[in-house]
C-alpha positions in Angstrom: -10.9 68.5 103.1 -12.8 66.5 100.5 -12.5 67.3 96.8 -14.7 66.3 94.1 -13.4 63.4 91.9 -11.8 64.5 88.6 -13.7 63.9 85.4 -13.3 60.3 84.5 -11.4 59.3 87.5 -14.0 56.8 89.0 -13.1 53.2 87.6 -10.2 55.1 85.8 -6.5 54.2 86.2 -3.4 55.8 87.5 -2.6 56.4 83.7 -5.6 58.5 83.4 -4.8 60.6 86.4 -1.2 61.1 85.2 -2.5 62.3 81.9 -5.0 65.0 83.8 -2.0 66.0 86.0 0.3 67.0 83.2 -2.8 68.6 81.2 -3.3 70.6 84.6 0.3 71.7 84.7 0.1 72.6 80.9 -3.0 74.8 81.5 -1.9 76.3 84.9 -5.2 74.8 86.3 -4.7 74.7 90.0 -8.2 73.6 90.7 -8.1 70.8 88.3 -4.6 69.7 89.6 -5.7 69.7 93.2 -8.6 67.5 92.4 -6.4 64.8 91.3 -4.4 64.5 94.8 -5.6 62.0 97.5 -7.7 63.4 100.3 -5.0 62.5 102.9 -2.9 64.6 105.2 0.5 63.0 104.3 0.4 63.7 100.3 3.9 64.9 99.6 5.4 67.0 96.8 9.0 67.7 96.0 9.6 70.3 93.2 13.0 70.2 91.5 15.6 71.5 93.9 13.1 72.2 96.5 12.2 71.2 100.1 9.4 68.4 100.9 6.0 69.9 100.8 3.4 68.1 102.7 -0.4 68.5 102.9 -3.2 69.8 100.4 -2.8 73.3 101.6 1.0 73.5 101.3 1.2 71.6 97.9 -1.7 74.0 96.7 0.4 77.2 97.8 3.5 75.7 95.9 1.7 75.2 92.8 0.0 78.5 93.0 3.4 80.3 93.2 4.6 78.2 90.4 1.5 79.1 88.1 2.1 82.9 88.9 4.8 82.7 86.3 2.3 80.8 83.8 1.7 77.4 82.8 4.4 74.7 82.6 5.2 73.3 79.0 6.0 69.8 80.2 5.5 66.6 78.3 6.0 63.1 80.2 8.6 60.8 78.4 9.8 57.3 79.1 7.3 56.3 81.6 8.2 53.2 83.6 5.4 51.5 85.6 5.0 49.4 88.7 1.6 48.4 89.7 0.2 46.6 92.5 -3.0 46.1 94.2 -4.1 49.5 95.3 -1.2 51.4 94.1 1.1 52.4 91.2 4.4 54.0 90.9 5.3 55.7 87.7 8.9 57.0 87.0 9.6 59.2 84.1 11.4 62.3 82.4 9.5 65.5 82.4 10.7 67.3 79.0 10.2 71.0 79.6 10.6 73.2 76.6 10.8 77.0 76.8 11.5 79.9 74.6 13.9 82.4 75.7 15.5 85.4 74.1 18.3 82.9 73.0 15.5 80.6 71.3 13.9 77.4 72.6 15.5 75.6 75.2 14.8 72.2 76.7 15.3 71.0 80.1 14.4 67.6 81.5 13.3 66.5 85.1 13.4 63.2 86.5 10.1 62.6 88.1 8.3 59.9 90.3 4.5 59.7 90.8 2.7 57.6 93.3 -0.8 56.8 92.9 -3.3 55.2 95.3 -6.8 53.6 94.6 -9.2 55.3 96.9 -13.1 55.2 97.3 -13.1 58.2 94.8 -10.8 56.4 92.3 -7.2 56.7 91.6 -5.2 59.8 93.2 -1.8 61.0 93.3 -0.1 60.4 96.9 3.3 61.7 95.9 5.1 63.7 93.2 8.8 63.9 93.5 10.8 65.9 90.8 14.6 66.3 90.5 16.7 68.3 88.1 17.8 66.0 85.4 20.8 66.3 83.0 20.9 68.1 79.7 20.8 64.9 77.6 17.7 63.8 79.0 16.7 61.0 76.5 20.1 59.2 77.3 18.7 58.7 81.0 15.9 56.5 79.4 18.5 54.0 78.7 18.7 51.0 80.9 22.0 51.5 83.2 23.4 49.5 85.6 22.1 50.1 89.1 24.1 52.3 91.7 23.8 51.8 95.4 24.1 55.1 97.1 
């Protein structure tokens, strides 16, 4: 299933695709969001606390279900980048602020985004998000590595 390239993607960068990804989440723009993914059967998404979702159709359905509750007020923070020829990995915090009856609440999600450079430009190959800790900004500090 070929998708049209996102605006500005040709000759763009993984950073530009990431910006467009978070803007699409903030606007609940499903078509825009899906245009950012690689045209590959093995693209993968893991939502916080969720199972692995593989393939464009399944990923689209998962985001459609999320967007049924509205846009996601998410802001990427503390992006660390690793880039190589034809690929990039960004790991970051996603800061999500919602207003509840008890006032404004902030939650953090730890995310990794993998980008590949295709004939159509940079595209998302994987998005993996895990629930973070309440004190998200402290997760940005360099901590000793723990092997698990």
